[in-house]
Structures are given as structure tokens and as C-alpha cells.
C-alpha positions as semicolon CSV with decimal commas, in nm:
position;residue;x (nm);y (nm);z (nm)
1;M;0,000;0,000;0,000
2;N;0,113;0,352;-0,071
3;G;0,277;0,500;0,240
4;R;0,067;0,815;0,218
5;L;-0,251;0,603;0,240
6;E;-0,117;0,409;0,540
7;N;-0,027;0,724;0,733
8;R;-0,295;0,989;0,779
9;D;-0,421;1,234;1,038
10;F;-0,798;1,286;1,033
11;V;-0,815;1,624;1,204
12;G;-1,112;1,777;1,389
13;A;-1,372;1,504;1,325
14;R;-1,663;1,429;1,550
15;V;-1,554;1,081;1,656
16;I;-1,832;0,845;1,768
17;D;-1,738;0,504;1,907
18;P;-2,011;0,340;2,121
19;S;-1,771;0,064;2,230
20;I;-1,575;0,315;2,443
21;G;-1,852;0,567;2,502
22;L;-1,685;0,835;2,290
23;D;-1,868;1,121;2,118
24;A;-1,629;1,418;2,089
25;I;-1,412;1,622;1,854
26;R;-1,085;1,437;1,809
27;T;-0,802;1,377;1,566
28;V;-0,757;1,016;1,458
29;V;-0,393;0,931;1,398
30;V;-0,337;0,645;1,152
31;R;0,007;0,492;1,115
32;H;0,096;0,192;0,901
33;G;-0,270;0,132;0,820
34;A;-0,390;0,113;1,182
35;I;-0,528;0,363;1,433
36;A;-0,237;0,469;1,650
37;A;-0,401;0,734;1,869
38;L;-0,698;0,959;1,937
39;I;-0,586;1,308;2,040
40;D;-0,726;1,653;2,108
41;G;-0,632;1,918;1,856
42;A;-0,395;1,856;1,568
43;P;-0,059;1,681;1,590
44;A;0,268;1,853;1,515
45;V;0,332;1,924;1,151
46;P;0,382;1,580;0,998
47;D;0,655;1,485;0,758
48;H;0,589;1,443;0,388
49;D;0,480;1,078;0,430
50;V;0,170;1,172;0,631
51;D;-0,151;1,310;0,482
52;R;-0,356;1,554;0,688
53;V;-0,731;1,538;0,624
54;D;-0,950;1,825;0,747
55;C;-1,262;1,659;0,893
56;A;-1,427;1,966;1,047
57;G;-1,804;1,920;1,040
58;M;-1,774;1,548;0,963
59;V;-1,854;1,237;1,166
60;L;-1,595;0,961;1,192
61;C;-1,701;0,626;1,340
62;P;-1,636;0,252;1,314
63;G;-1,783;0,062;1,024
64;F;-2,152;-0,026;1,043
65;I;-2,305;-0,369;1,003
66;D;-2,624;-0,374;0,798
67;P;-2,880;-0,607;0,963
68;H;-3,169;-0,679;0,731
69;V;-3,412;-0,950;0,629
70;H;-3,539;-1,093;0,303
71;L;-3,913;-1,140;0,261
72;R;-3,957;-1,441;0,040
73;E;-4,234;-1,606;-0,150
74;P;-4,418;-1,827;0,104
75;G;-4,313;-2,187;0,107
76;G;-3,943;-2,174;0,033
77;T;-3,633;-1,979;0,128
78;H;-3,511;-1,994;-0,232
79;K;-3,813;-1,817;-0,380
80;E;-3,731;-1,451;-0,331
81;T;-3,747;-1,263;-0,657
82;I;-3,662;-0,909;-0,761
83;A;-4,035;-0,836;-0,773
84;T;-4,109;-0,960;-0,420
85;G;-3,798;-0,796;-0,277
86;L;-3,890;-0,460;-0,426
87;A;-4,251;-0,500;-0,317
88;A;-4,141;-0,562;0,041
89;A;-3,922;-0,250;0,038
90;V;-4,192;-0,031;-0,114
91;L;-4,468;-0,154;0,116
92;A;-4,273;-0,164;0,443
93;P;-4,380;0,179;0,578
94;A;-4,745;0,101;0,513
95;G;-4,701;-0,233;0,685
96;A;-4,574;-0,062;1,000
97;Q;-4,874;0,169;0,994
98;A;-5,111;-0,126;0,949
99;A;-4,949;-0,309;1,243
100;A;-5,010;-0,009;1,467
101;S;-5,374;0,012;1,364
102;R;-5,424;-0,359;1,438
103;A;-5,348;-0,286;1,804
104;Q;-5,680;-0,101;1,817
105;A;-5,893;-0,287;1,563
106;T;-5,874;-0,604;1,358
107;V;-5,780;-0,547;0,995
108;S;-5,870;-0,818;0,748
109;P;-5,606;-0,927;0,494
110;A;-5,814;-0,771;0,217
111;Q;-5,835;-0,438;0,401
112;A;-5,463;-0,445;0,480
113;T;-5,380;-0,512;0,116
114;A;-5,602;-0,225;0,005
115;S;-5,454;0,018;0,256
116;R;-5,101;-0,070;0,148
117;A;-5,191;-0,014;-0,215
118;Q;-5,317;0,336;-0,127
119;A;-5,018;0,416;0,093
120;A;-4,764;0,317;-0,170
121;P;-4,868;0,480;-0,500
122;G;-4,679;0,345;-0,794
123;G;-4,602;0,020;-0,615
124;P;-4,684;-0,327;-0,746
125;A;-5,047;-0,427;-0,786
126;P;-5,198;-0,601;-0,480
127;R;-5,170;-0,979;-0,494
128;S;-5,462;-1,210;-0,426
129;A;-5,477;-1,412;-0,104
130;A;-5,422;-1,732;-0,302
131;R;-5,117;-1,578;-0,471
132;E;-4,974;-1,488;-0,132
133;V;-4,995;-1,843;0,000
134;G;-4,843;-1,996;-0,312
135;A;-4,912;-2,044;-0,679
136;G;-5,235;-2,236;-0,719
137;A;-5,298;-2,260;-0,345
138;K;-5,617;-2,155;-0,171
139;L;-5,699;-2,064;0,185
140;A;-5,853;-2,345;0,387
141;G;-6,201;-2,309;0,535
142;C;-6,063;-2,245;0,884
143;A;-5,881;-1,933;0,765
144;R;-6,185;-1,715;0,828
145;S;-6,169;-1,352;0,931
146;T;-6,247;-1,298;1,297
147;G;-6,248;-1,021;1,552
148;P;-6,049;-0,968;1,871
149;R;-6,043;-1,262;2,112
150;R;-6,116;-1,496;1,823
151;A;-5,852;-1,707;1,652
152;R;-5,803;-1,826;1,298
153;C;-5,575;-2,077;1,135
154;Y;-5,341;-1,981;0,852
155;L;-5,361;-2,303;0,656
156;S;-5,358;-2,294;0,278
157;V;-5,425;-2,592;0,054
158;Q;-5,201;-2,671;-0,241
159;P;-5,348;-2,876;-0,528
160;D;-5,206;-3,227;-0,544
161;T;-4,968;-3,220;-0,840
162;A;-4,787;-3,546;-0,775
163;R;-4,830;-3,857;-0,566
164;P;-4,570;-3,967;-0,310
165;A;-4,307;-4,192;-0,458
166;A;-4,346;-4,569;-0,422
167;N;-4,050;-4,568;-0,186
168;A;-4,177;-4,265;0,011
169;A;-4,109;-4,441;0,341
170;T;-3,735;-4,451;0,278
171;T;-3,655;-4,182;0,023
172;C;-3,499;-3,853;0,123
173;T;-3,503;-3,710;-0,228
174;V;-3,681;-3,374;-0,228
175;N;-3,980;-3,356;-0,462
176;E;-4,162;-3,029;-0,394
177;S;-4,456;-3,111;-0,618
178;A;-4,529;-3,422;-0,408
179;G;-4,462;-3,251;-0,074
180;Y;-4,185;-3,296;0,179
181;T;-4,144;-3,636;0,341
182;P;-4,071;-3,690;0,711
183;C;-3,713;-3,770;0,609
184;N;-3,687;-3,432;0,432
185;L;-3,820;-3,247;0,737
186;R;-3,594;-3,422;0,987
187;A;-3,292;-3,360;0,767
188;A;-3,381;-2,992;0,726
189;Y;-3,388;-2,940;1,104
190;E;-3,096;-3,179;1,170
191;L;-3,317;-3,406;1,380
192;T;-3,264;-3,737;1,200
193;A;-3,056;-3,902;1,472
194;L;-3,256;-3,750;1,758
195;S;-3,595;-3,854;1,622
196;A;-3,475;-4,210;1,573
197;K;-3,389;-4,265;1,939
198;D;-3,579;-4,010;2,151
199;G;-3,938;-3,911;2,215
200;A;-4,082;-4,218;2,386
201;G;-4,268;-4,119;2,703
202;N;-4,309;-3,756;2,591
203;T;-4,647;-3,605;2,508
204;V;-4,693;-3,340;2,241
205;A;-5,035;-3,176;2,248
206;V;-5,210;-3,022;1,950
207;V;-5,476;-2,764;2,038
208;D;-5,723;-2,658;1,770
209;P;-6,089;-2,553;1,758
210;G;-6,355;-2,782;1,614
211;D;-6,363;-3,156;1,570
212;D;-6,180;-3,376;1,325
213;P;-6,379;-3,702;1,338
214;N;-6,125;-3,877;1,113
215;A;-5,813;-3,759;1,293
216;L;-5,684;-4,103;1,391
217;A;-5,770;-4,272;1,061
218;D;-5,606;-3,997;0,856
219;L;-5,304;-3,992;1,085
220;N;-5,250;-4,364;1,034
221;V;-5,265;-4,322;0,656
222;Y;-4,985;-4,067;0,682
223;R;-4,779;-4,277;0,920
224;S;-4,811;-4,597;0,717
225;T;-4,730;-4,414;0,392
226;Y;-4,400;-4,297;0,535
227;G;-4,301;-4,607;0,728
228;I;-4,405;-4,489;1,075
229;A;-4,581;-4,738;1,303
230;K;-4,957;-4,686;1,317
231;C;-5,127;-4,575;1,638
232;T;-5,324;-4,875;1,765
233;T;-5,429;-5,031;2,096
234;K;-5,089;-5,201;2,104
235;N;-4,915;-4,877;2,010
236;P;-5,128;-4,613;2,188
237;C;-4,954;-4,311;2,042
238;F;-5,267;-4,098;1,989
239;T;-5,536;-3,967;2,223
240;K;-5,822;-3,729;2,143
241;V;-6,016;-3,538;2,408
242;N;-6,237;-3,231;2,427
243;Q;-6,130;-2,914;2,607
244;D;-6,242;-3,063;2,940
245;G;-6,023;-3,372;2,896
246;V;-6,310;-3,606;2,811
247;A;-6,278;-3,861;2,529
248;G;-6,618;-3,780;2,384
249;S;-6,869;-3,493;2,364
250;Y;-6,652;-3,330;2,100
251;P;-6,733;-2,994;1,941
252;P;-6,915;-2,986;1,606
253;P;-6,703;-3,110;1,311
254;D;-6,553;-2,845;1,086
255;A;-6,393;-2,940;0,754
256;G;-6,150;-2,649;0,755
257;D;-6,036;-2,700;1,113
258;A;-6,010;-3,074;1,043
259;Q;-5,756;-3,005;0,768
260;E;-5,545;-2,802;1,012
261;I;-5,572;-3,073;1,278
262;S;-5,464;-3,343;1,033
263;L;-5,167;-3,137;0,922
264;D;-5,063;-3,074;1,282
265;V;-5,074;-3,434;1,402
266;D;-4,899;-3,549;1,083
267;M;-4,613;-3,308;1,147
268;V;-4,572;-3,423;1,507
269;S;-4,544;-3,777;1,372
270;A;-4,292;-3,668;1,111
271;I;-4,058;-3,496;1,357
272;C;-4,110;-3,711;1,666
273;P;-4,248;-4,050;1,559
274;K;-4,199;-4,197;1,907
275;C;-4,387;-3,919;2,087
276;H;-4,740;-3,960;2,218
277;I;-4,980;-3,720;2,042
278;L;-5,259;-3,560;2,246
279;L;-5,526;-3,380;2,043
280;V;-5,733;-3,138;2,251
281;E;-6,028;-2,994;2,062
282;A;-6,165;-2,659;2,182
283;N;-6,538;-2,590;2,164
284;S;-6,484;-2,279;1,952
285;N;-6,218;-2,044;1,819
286;G;-6,276;-1,804;2,110
287;F;-5,976;-1,733;2,332
288;G;-6,165;-1,857;2,638
289;D;-6,223;-2,204;2,494
290;L;-5,876;-2,225;2,342
291;G;-5,719;-2,120;2,672
292;T;-5,917;-2,390;2,852
293;A;-5,789;-2,645;2,599
294;I;-5,427;-2,536;2,649
295;N;-5,458;-2,564;3,027
296;E;-5,616;-2,909;2,992
297;A;-5,333;-3,025;2,764
298;V;-5,077;-2,927;3,028
299;T;-5,284;-3,091;3,303
300;L;-5,281;-3,413;3,101
301;G;-4,901;-3,413;3,091
302;A;-4,804;-3,238;2,769
303;K;-4,455;-3,087;2,774
304;V;-4,503;-2,935;2,428
305;V;-4,826;-2,767;2,314
306;S;-4,865;-2,679;1,945
307;D;-5,127;-2,414;1,865
308;S;-5,171;-2,369;1,491
309;W;-5,384;-2,058;1,516
310;G;-5,341;-1,690;1,582
311;T;-5,498;-1,348;1,541
312;G;-5,405;-0,983;1,501
313;E;-5,299;-0,774;1,798
314;F;-5,575;-0,606;1,999
315;N;-5,619;-0,393;2,309
316;G;-5,631;-0,606;2,623
317;E;-5,458;-0,907;2,469
318;T;-5,216;-0,939;2,761
319;G;-5,512;-1,034;2,979
320;W;-5,498;-1,376;2,816
321;D;-5,130;-1,438;2,893
322;G;-5,216;-1,661;3,188
323;N;-5,333;-1,932;2,948
324;V;-4,977;-1,982;2,829
325;D;-4,797;-1,927;3,160
326;H;-4,681;-2,283;3,218
327;P;-4,313;-2,297;3,325
328;G;-4,132;-2,595;3,179
329;V;-4,381;-2,639;2,894
330;A;-4,299;-2,528;2,540
331;I;-4,605;-2,360;2,388
332;T;-4,586;-2,260;2,021
333;F;-4,816;-2,067;1,788
334;S;-4,852;-1,990;1,419
335;S;-4,624;-1,710;1,302
336;G;-4,546;-1,577;0,959
337;D;-4,756;-1,821;0,761
338;G;-4,938;-1,535;0,589
339;A;-4,613;-1,377;0,470
340;Y;-4,598;-0,998;0,453
341;V;-4,971;-0,947;0,392
342;G;-5,057;-1,175;0,682
343;G;-4,975;-0,893;0,919
344;V;-4,913;-0,944;1,288
345;Q;-4,966;-1,311;1,378
């Protein structure tokens, strides 16, 4: 490197360095390409190998790191495009405004999309709900709009474009058109070895509103397709109860909620095939019933509770926090399934 570039005095700069709590006018002395000193005033007249840079009125600080995120097409981390990236950047301010408004009133996805289109003139045309959840997909029946203290699921249904391979139970080859196999999912989360040996004696609860009358039968189709032992009287890996813990007197069946329930219990089987699955069906999608179901799941021994539902933010929501205050129990909820237009979930 040229000696004059390695040796410089940056004189009279406002030097900001949070690591040492410095925010003051200083001269930064650079020798041999490294900071040698921070001094008040200017150094003695340097020799001809030192450049003096007048930094009066300028700010001099360490390099910044740019933390940022990429908003991708739902369903895959590889699906960000120039169009979606630009759309996210253009619509971000309107999204922040919409999030603030949801704290006071529920905003439907359609309303949020419309408000963003108005707030960002010249931006891309609003995308349909089906487009947001994936090409050709459609929202499931349980994804209904609701008000505060009412939950919804975020499930979308993708048309069946390919059947599982004949060797689906053993293959780990990714075929997106046929869906991801349990082997794909375990490999993605680096759980292959763990799922093969652990899980026995642990209960994972799934809490959803409505009844899925075919939950066990559908679950066993999934498990047998992918080489997982069926849940039977000899292998009692599945239990279904209502929100009061009773095996019977279930809430009315709902086709949309049943799809979500089937998906949830299938995914527990995929990741933890040795775990016991406890399905607790809430009487409705009201927070009171769902909270009762969560508490019952913990009472019945669940150490993990999966809640595949959510809602927008609303005033007074912290009053429901007691339903999920169970030390030592992992309680999870839907988040991000609706992508950018899904709003706060």
C-alpha cells in the first residue's frame, strides 16, 4: 500500500465510538494502516509521508453492520425474486402503519392489502390471497376472518400435483410437487438421529378448535405411507379429548379445522415418531375455549403444546397471557404463515 494512504491524520472530526462511550471532537492518527491514537487538537506538523485530512463538520465512526431481512415467496427460502424484494421494500412503511392500527382494531387481509396499495402509490399491484400463499394454493375453510379474542388458522391448501413416490417411506429425495417427506423435514432441522432414538414417554399436544372425526384414521394413513408405526391399541400413540379432557362430547365437526388438525398431528409424527400425540379440541375459536384447551393439555401431561392458530394484535390481549404461563412447557403458535400481507400473527 502507498505510504501516504497508510499514514494519515484525520483532524477535527466528531468521533463516535459506542464501544468506548466516545462522542467528541478528536483527531484520529493512523500509522501503518492502523489507528495509532486519538488526540485533542492537531498533531505537530507531519513529515511528507503523512496526509492531513481536514474533517471539520464530519462524523468519523467505526464501520456499520447492515442487519436486514429478506421477505420471500411463502413456502421456500429460495423463492425470493426481484419483484417480491422490491414489493417488500416499497410496502414496508405502510405495513408498519397497518401493524399499529391492528393494536386497536382487527384489519382483514383484504383491508390491509387495500390500505397498502393506497399508501404506496406506484407500487406493485396487490396480490390475491391465493397468490400470497403460493401459486395455485387456496386458503382453507378455517382461515376465516375474525375479531379480537377470536382465533383463525393460517392453513392454505395446495393442489395435489404429484403422488408420493413408491419408496416414500425410505426416500430422502426432495420432490416439492409431491410434498416434503418426514425424512426431508428431519434432515432440514438436523433431527434425524434425535428422532430415531428419543421421544418415547413424551407427550406433544395439539390444540385446535372444532372436531376432526377422522383424525386417527387420517393420521395412520400418513404414518403408514411414510413407514411410521400406526397408532393402535398395542401402540397407543394418539389420544383425542375435548377441552375438558373427556374422550367424547366433542365440538361440532368443521372441515377447515379438520384439515389443520390433520396437518398438525402429521407433522408431530414426522418430527417425533416416538412421541405420544394428544389432540385437545376446543369448543370454539374463542380465546376462552382455546385457553381452557391449552390448560387441559398441560394438566394431562403435555410438555409441548402446538397451537396452529393466531390473530391480530388487539387492546387487552395481555389479559390472556395466563393461558400460556406454564413454566417448563414449550407452547408454540402460528407465526409468519401469511407472509408480509398476513400482518401481525
